[in-house]
C-alpha positions, -999 to 999 in steps of 0.1 A, spaced: -239 -268 -335 -238 -275 -373 -261 -303 -384 -258 -321 -418 -295 -318 -425 -305 -330 -460 -320 -306 -485 -356 -310 -498 -359 -333 -528 -369 -317 -562 -399 -330 -580 -418 -324 -612 -455 -316 -613 -450 -279 -609 -478 -269 -632 -500 -254 -605 -471 -233 -592 -463 -221 -627 -500 -212 -634 -502 -193 -602 -470 -175 -609 -477 -164 -645 -515 -165 -646 -511 -184 -678 -521 -219 -689 -492 -244 -692 -488 -279 -705 -471 -299 -677 -449 -326 -691 -429 -327 -658 -457 -347 -641 -458 -383 -651 -495 -393 -646 -516 -415 -669 -527 -395 -699 -555 -421 -706 -569 -429 -672 -600 -450 -667 -632 -431 -662 -641 -432 -625 -676 -421 -617 -669 -405 -584 -682 -372 -568 -672 -361 -534 -698 -367 -507 -697 -337 -484 -713 -358 -456 -680 -377 -454 -665 -346 -439 -687 -349 -408 -668 -379 -395 -632 -390 -389 -621 -417 -413 -616 -452 -398 -579 -450 -389 -576 -487 -395 -590 -483 -430 -605 -517 -428 -628 -515 -458 -601 -499 -479 -576 -526 -470 -601 -554 -477 -607 -540 -512 -569 -538 -518 -564 -573 -504 -591 -588 -526 -573 -575 -557 -537 -585 -547 -546 -616 -527 -531 -602 -495 -544 -602 -459 -553 -568 -445 -525 -573 -418 -500 -572 -448 -513 -538 -461 -505 -502 -451 -520 -470 -465 -508 -434 -465 -511 -399 -477 -494 -406 -510 -465 -430 -515 -440 -405 -502 -455 -406 -467 -450 -444 -467 -414 -440 -478 -408 -416 -449 -426 -438 -424 -409 -470 -436 -375 -454 -432 -383 -441 -398 -395 -475 -386 -367 -496 -402 -337 -474 -396 -345 -456 -363 -358 -487 -346 -329 -511 -354 -349 -534 -377 -321 -532 -402 -286 -519 -405 -285 -481 -409 -271 -483 -444 -290 -482 -477 -282 -489 -513 -300 -474 -543 -297 -472 -580 -284 -440 -597 -301 -421 -611 -333 -427 -592 -362 -411 -573 -347 -386 -548 -371 -394 -519 -355 -427 -510 -322 -410 -501 -338 -381 -484 -361 -402 -463 -333 -426 -453 -310 -397 -444 -338 -381 -423 -338 -413 -404 -300 -411 -399 -291 -438 -424 -261 -436 -447 -256 -448 -482 -233 -476 -492 -220 -486 -526 -220 -523 -516 -255 -539 -518 -246 -567 -494 -238 -541 -467 -272 -524 -470 -300 -529 -445 -324 -517 -472 -320 -519 -510 -342 -494 -528 -355 -506 -562 -377 -482 -582 -395 -504 -608 -399 -490 -634 -371 -467 -625 -376 -429 -624 -363 -411 -644 -350 -438 -668 -382 -457 -674 -363 -490 -672 -383 -520 -660 -366 -547 -639 -380 -581 -648 -396 -601 -621 -369 -628 -623 -342 -603 -615 -363 -587 -587 -367 -621 -571 -329 -627 -574 -323 -593 -556 -348 -604 -529 -329 -637 -524 -296 -617 -520 -312 -593 -494 -326 -623 -475 -292 -639 -474 -276 -607 -461 -305 -601 -436 -316 -570 -454 -349 -557 -469 -357 -551 -505 -379 -520 -509 -396 -523 -543 -414 -491 -554 -439 -501 -581 -457 -467 -583 -456 -468 -621 -458 -506 -628 -495 -505 -636 -487 -482 -665 -458 -505 -676 -461 -542 -672 -479 -554 -640 -470 -590 -648 -435 -581 -635 -449 -570 -601 -439 -588 -569 -468 -573 -549 -484 -608 -544 -453 -622 -527 -453 -623 -490 -418 -623 -475 -403 -608 -444 -375 -593 -465 -398 -576 -490 -417 -543 -489 -437 -533 -520 -450 -498 -525 -478 -488 -548 -496 -455 -558 -531 -451 -571 -527 -415 -581 -502 -421 -609 -524 -447 -627 -556 -427 -623 -541 -393 -629 -553 -378 -596 -521 -366 -579 -541 -342 -558 -559 -370 -540 -526 -383 -524 -531 -420 -518 -504 -447 -516 -504 -482 -502 -479 -509 -495 -474 -546 -488 -451 -562 -462 -450 -588 -435 -475 -581 -406 -450 -572 -379 -435 -545 -402 -469 -533 -414 -481 -529 -378 -451 -507 -370 -457 -486 -401 -494 -481 -393 -485 -471 -358 -458 -446 -369 -478 -428 -396 -500 -399 -386 -535 -408 -376 -562 -404 -403 -535 -395 -428 -557 -408 -457 -585 -382 -457 -622 -391 -463 -622 -380 -500 -590 -399 -508 -604 -430 -492 -637 -427 -510 -621 -421 -543 -597 -450 -538 -625 -474 -530 -642 -465 -563 -611 -464 -584 -598 -498 -573 -628 -514 -591 -614 -501 -624 -579 -516 -622 -585 -539 -652 -592 -509 -674 -556 -499 -671 -548 -524 -698 -563 -499 -723 -541 -471 -707 -510 -492 -712 -517 -498 -749 -524 -461 -756 -493 -451 -737 -471 -475 -756 -484 -462 -789 -478 -425 -780 -444 -433 -764 -432 -448 -796 -444 -418 -816 -429 -393 -792 -395 -412 -790 -393 -411 -828 -402 -374 -830 -376 -366 -804 -349 -386 -822 -358 -368 -854 -348 -335 -837 -313 -349 -831 -319 -357 -794 -314 -390 -778 -344 -406 -761 -336 -436 -739 -357 -468 -741 -386 -466 -717 -413 -490 -706 -437 -465 -690 -453 -431 -695 -422 -409 -694 -390 -407 -714 -355 -397 -704 -340 -374 -731 -303 -365 -735 -302 -330 -749 -265 -324 -754 -269 -290 -737 -276 -275 -703 -310 -288 -693 -319 -259 -671 -315 -234 -699 -336 -256 -722 -363 -259 -696 -364 -221 -692 -368 -217 -729 -397 -242 -729 -413 -224 -700 -414 -193 -721 -435 -213 -745 -457 -225 -717 -443 -260 -717 -430 -277 -685 -406 -306 -686 -386 -322 -658 -350 -308 -655 -329 -339 -645 -301 -319 -630 -313 -330 -596 -309 -366 -607 -272 -359 -615 -280 -356 -652 -274 -319 -660 -279 -323 -698 -310 -345 -696 -348 -338 -693 -376 -362 -685 -408 -358 -706 -441 -373 -697 -462 -390 -724 -494 -371 -729 -522 -372 -755 -512 -370 -791 -523 -334 -796 -503 -324 -766 -473 -344 -777 -474 -325 -810 -473 -292 -792 -443 -304 -771 -424 -314 -802 -431 -281 -820 -419 -261 -789 -388 -284 -785 -379 -281 -822 -380 -243 -819 -356 -245 -789 -330 -269 -802 -326 -255 -837 
């Protein structure tokens, strides 16, 4: 019997694969992590591997709760934010908590649709018909930030229609955290966060989320036991004490983003306004071909064809020296 099974979502961050394939060093502008992360004095303690983690992650949730003023019953944790997207959808759609329809922006992060479809939900073009409204804030790949006032208006709409607003704030600490809704406790709101983007440690795989206790209990039950490994938990506990230092990261990112946008525009390409550490660029040509040309120069950028933007690329903001290398390679490819 034929089954309409969704295809795997495409992501950036393919630097490791490319290095293993070519045995050459590459500059990975396809992965949008903080180029100016706080210095976290952490070294793995091998003794941690002798024990199972506490599957309730009490200490970790207490640390998160103290920062965001949330009770530990309102906090879930997972092996990266994607695990929590998967588990949220499984809980909400498969267990009848919401209508099995979802609404999302376009273009946006592909994991929302994939996770929803894996949980047998279907998309709708009418927000009021959706059981879940997926909001990526700032949005990926556009970098656009939804102001808090508008997010709260969306929340009110979902409450009125008995739906849930799923607000993914994975990049908001690198944009404008004053626009976050993570401190708001509401049965119609789930907020997703990621530590690994802000601290540039994607290999750690750690995400966390906020929601009303009944939903959080179901998410914590549905996720795999001990899904946050001992090293990830240990690192997160240390890094959470450095959240205030991300203000310096934001300032440095903004400075480099303005320089990079101007340099891209000078090449005759269109860079869209962004609030975060990546820029969507309209190339006016086939993005896949351009990406392949850049790969030959050991530069990786994100081909946005999978977002439905076949003539666009997404470029991460990196250090100034690295950004100069990107512009030099890009100039050689577009002229």
